N, C-alpha and C positions, 0 to 999 in steps of 0.2 A: 811091696810094702810102702806105706806112705812115708814120705821124707819128713824128718823131724824139723821143726822150726826152732830158731833161736828167739826166745821171748825175753824181753826186758820189761819189767812191770814195776810201776810205782811212781809217785809224784816226783818229778825232777829227772826221770830217767832219760828224757830227751837229751840231756847233757852227755849221755853215754853213746850217742849216735856215732861219733868218730871211732869209738872202740868197736862197735858192731860192724862198721864199715871195714875195719881192719880184719876182723874175723871172717868176713865174707869176701875179702879181696876186692872191695869196691874202691875204685880210685877216682873215676870221673863220672859221677852220676848225672842223669837228667832228673831234675826235681819236677814232679808232677803235682801241682797244687796251686792254690790261689793265695788268699790272705795269710794263711798260716805258713806258707813257704818261707817267708822272710825270717821266721824264727830259727831257721836252720842255718842261715848264712853266716852267723858269727861264731859257730861252734868249732870250725877248723878252717885252715887255709883251703883245702879242696872244696869245701862247701861254700866258701865266700865267693869263689869264681865259678861255681856250678851253674849251668843254664837252667832256667825255670820255664816250664811249659804250663801255661794257664788258660789256653784258648780251647776250652772244652765246655760242653753243656752240662746242666744238672742231670739230665738223662743222657749218659754217655753215648756218643755216636761214632761209628767206625770211621767216618770222614775226619772227625776230630783226631782220632787215634792215628790216622794216616799222617796228619800234620805233625803229630808228636813224634812219629817214627822218623819223619824227614828231619826234624830238629835234632833227634838223637844222632843221626848220621852226620848232619852238618857240623855238630860240635864234637864229633868223635867220642861219644860217651861209651861207657862200658857196662852201665847198670842203671837201674831206676830206683828212685826214692819217691814214694807217694805219700803225701801228707794232706789230711783233710777228711772229708766225708767219703761215703761209698763211691761217689762219682769220681773222685780223684784216684782211688784205689782201682776201680774197675777200668778207668781210662788207661792207667798204667798197664793193667793186665792185657788190654786190647793192643796197646803199643807193643808189648812183648810178642804177641802173635804176629803182628804185621812186620816186625823185624825179622821173623823167621820165614814169612811168606808174604809176598806183595800181591798175591792173587786174592783180592778182596771178595770176589764172587765165591770162591771156594770157602773163604772164612765165613761169609754170610750164610753159607749152606752148612756151617758147623763142621766142615772138613778141615781139621787143623793139622799142622805139621807135627811130626813125631817128636822133634826136639825143640825146646824153647830155651836156649842157652843163657839168655840175659837174666841176671839175678835181680830180684826186687826186694826192697825193704819197705814195709808198710807201716805208717804211723797214723792211726785213726785220730781224726780231730772231732769225731762225734761218737756218742755211745749209742749204737743202733744197728748198723748193717752187718757187722761181724765179717765183712768182706776180707779182712786181714787174715782170717782163719780158713778161707775156702779156696777151692781150685776152680771156681767158676765166676763169671761176670755177666751181667745183663747190659747189653748195648743195643743201639738202634741203627738201622741202615735203611734208608729210603722209607722212613716211617714205620718200618717193621721191626718188632722186637726180636733180637737174636740172643741166644744163650751160648756163651763160650764155656766149654767144660774141658779141662785138661789137667792132669796131675801136676804138671810143671807150672801151672798158673798160681799155685799156692805160694805166697811170698816166703822167701827163705828166712827173712828176719822181720820181727815185729817189735815195736815199742809201744807200750800202753802207758801213757802219761796223762792222767786226768787233768793236769794243768792246762792242757790244750782246749778243754771244754769250757773254760771260764767265760769266754766271750761269745759263745753260741747264742744266736737269737732264741727267744723263748719258744717260738713255734717249732724250731728245729730240735730243741732239747726234748720237747714233748713227742713229736712225731718219730724221732729216732728211737726213743725209749719204747714206743709202741711197736716199732719194727722188731726190736730185740725180743719183746714179750711175745709177739705173734710167732716169731720163728721158734721160740722155745716151746710154745703150746702146740704148734703144728708138727714140730719134730717129735714131740712126745706121743701124739696120737696117730701118727702116720703109719702106713702099712709097712714101711721099711724100718721102723723103729727097732732098736736092739737094746739090750741091757746097758751097754756102754753109752749109746747115744742118749738114752733117757737120763743118765746121770748128768750129762752136759745140759740137756733140756731143762731138767729140774733146777740146776744151778742158775740158768738164765731166768727162768720164771720167778723163782724166789728172789733172785738178785734185783729184779725190777720191782716186784710187788713190795718188797720190804724197804726199798730205798728211794722210790720215786718221789714221794712227798718232800723228803729232805733234800734230794737232788735238785728239785725245782726251786728250793729255797737257797740254793748255792752252798750247801753243806759239802765240804771238801771230802770227808770220808765217804759220803753217799756217792759223790762223783767217782771215787775210786771203785766203789762197788758196782755202779752202773756200767762203767767201762769194762770191768771184768765180766759182768753178766752179758754184755754185748759180745765179747769174745767167746764166751761159752755158747751163746746162741749160734754163732758162726761155726763152732766146733760141732754142734748138734746137726745143723743142716748140711755140713760137709759130709756127714755120714748118711743122712736120710733124705735130704732135699725137703721141699716144702709141700703144702697141700692147697686146698681150694681157696683159702683166704688170700694167698699170694697170687694164685691164678686169676682171681677176680679183681685184684687190685690194679693191674696194669692198665686196664681200660679206663678205670676211674682217674688214675694219674694222668693219662694221656688226654682225656676229655676235659677234666676239670682243673688240671694243674695243681692238684693237692699233693702233698708229700707221700712217699711210699708207705710209711708206717701208719699215717692217717688213713690211707685207703684200705690197708689190710684190716685195721681194727673196725672199720665200718661194717664189714661183713662177718668177721669172726664170731661175735656172739650169736648172730643169726644162724650160722652154720652149726655152732655148738648145740643150740636148742633144737635144731632139726635132727641132729643125731640122737639127742635124748628122746625126742618124739618117736623116732623110728627104732629106738632101742638098739642102736649101732654101738659096738664095742662097749657095752655097759660096764664091764669090769675095769677097763682102762680109764673110762671117764670117772668112775667111782674112785679109783686110785688117785687120779689127777686132782680131783676135788679134795681128797683127804690130804694130799701133799700141800695143797693150798690152804690147809687148816680150815676146811669147810666140811661140815658133817653131811649135808644134803647135796648130792651132785647137781641138783637144779639151781643151787645158789651160785655155782661157778660162773656161768655165763652172765648172771645178774651182777656179780662182782665186777667182771670185766667191763660190762656196759656202764656200771656206775663209775668206774675209773675213767672210761672214755668221756662220759658226760661231764665229769668234774673238771676236765681240762679246758672246756669251753673253746674248742677248736673252731676255726672259721666254718660257717655253714656252707653247704654245697647246694646249688639249685636242684630242686626236685625234678627229675626227668618225667616226661610223659610216657605213655605206654609204648610208643614206637621207639623212643630212646632206650627204654628198659629192654626191649627186644633186641635192639642193636648191641647193647652192652653184653647181653647174654650170648649173642651170636659171635661176638669177638673173642670169647674165652677160648684159650688153647686147650682143647679137650685132653690132649696128651698129658698136660700138666696136672690133670685131675686124677690120673691113674694111681697116684700115691695117697689120695684122700681115702679115709676109712669107708666111705660109702659112695656108690655111683650116684651121679646127679643128672637128672633129665634137664632138657631145655626149660621146661616149665618150672622146675625147682630152682634153676639158676635165676630165672626171672623173679621168682618169689623171694629169693634171698636178696637180690638187688632192691626189690620193691620195699621189703621190710627195712633194709639198711637206710633207706631214704625217709622212712616214716618215724618221726619223733615218738618216743614212748609216751603213752597217755598217763595221767595221774590215776591211781597212786603208784603205778609201775615205776615211773621215773623217780619218785621220791624213795621208793624201796631200794632201787639200785644205788642211788646216791648215798643213802644211809648205810647200806651194807659196805660200800667202799670207804666212807668216812670213818665208820667204826673200825674197820680192818686197819686202816691207816693209823688212826689214833692209838690203836692197841700196840703199835710198833714203836711209838715215840718213847 
């Protein structure tokens, strides 16, 4: 049975961190985070003297986590508190693994120890990854992506305080919201979907769609809703994992340096339309479109593309044919097993090619109008 998390949710709940620490018997934590870590130091005496580990990359690396484990031992810590984006939370998860086993080769092979006794409190500082709700982490080692997956990696305590989102750069606000939306959609249509997982996926999808515009205008209630939607997206993929949009995103992030959610949403509408063309899971796609308050299933990927276009994210250089082939070849085929349809190498190349091709008029205008009307209707 999955262990229960202690969740504190609401604006200002960061002030209850000392109370949560007491409930989890946290006495001397190692804080894993960057700029937002300073917000914890004045909350209690143990936190004011707690060491902070901030030497990690945006794409977490096992070598970084090894340094974090060394710091944990050096300062005789008993627990971890991660604050910030998914990189902070995933780095703390990797530190947990390395504290239980120093054999980095085995960890890189996803051979994890049975017990991970060090507790973790996760405080997301972005509304996107949902990592605070999951038992897995994405890290890199020697340039290779590693997926850590262990029931004990799911943080014991979570604080969802949207006040931490106020200073996020605009690009991160947008890309993180896209990550939560992508996770919700992929979890809803994936092969492992269940009745329960689809409830969490639905809450994530509608939470983003109904609040994104106001959130980007710094509305505090919308920020609460986006953070909750992000957590729900994590709950959904904790049960089901993700599909092709995530599998195709890692090569884009690595090659072009774009954020994870940005990369996921480049291909998701293309994958959606491919499933419609092939008539894959028609009832599921019809239901999903209906839940999004769209009568015609063909409008759903257009709505998502319109949302994506409206954000005016940084452009990515269009790759040549060889680069397209290299991107497709780099995709982890095992991660595609959960996608509703099998994808050939040529189809992967086609999806990448379409993702890099700006929609022509009037398609572009139709997609934008659909999103703008959808958004205005929720004001």
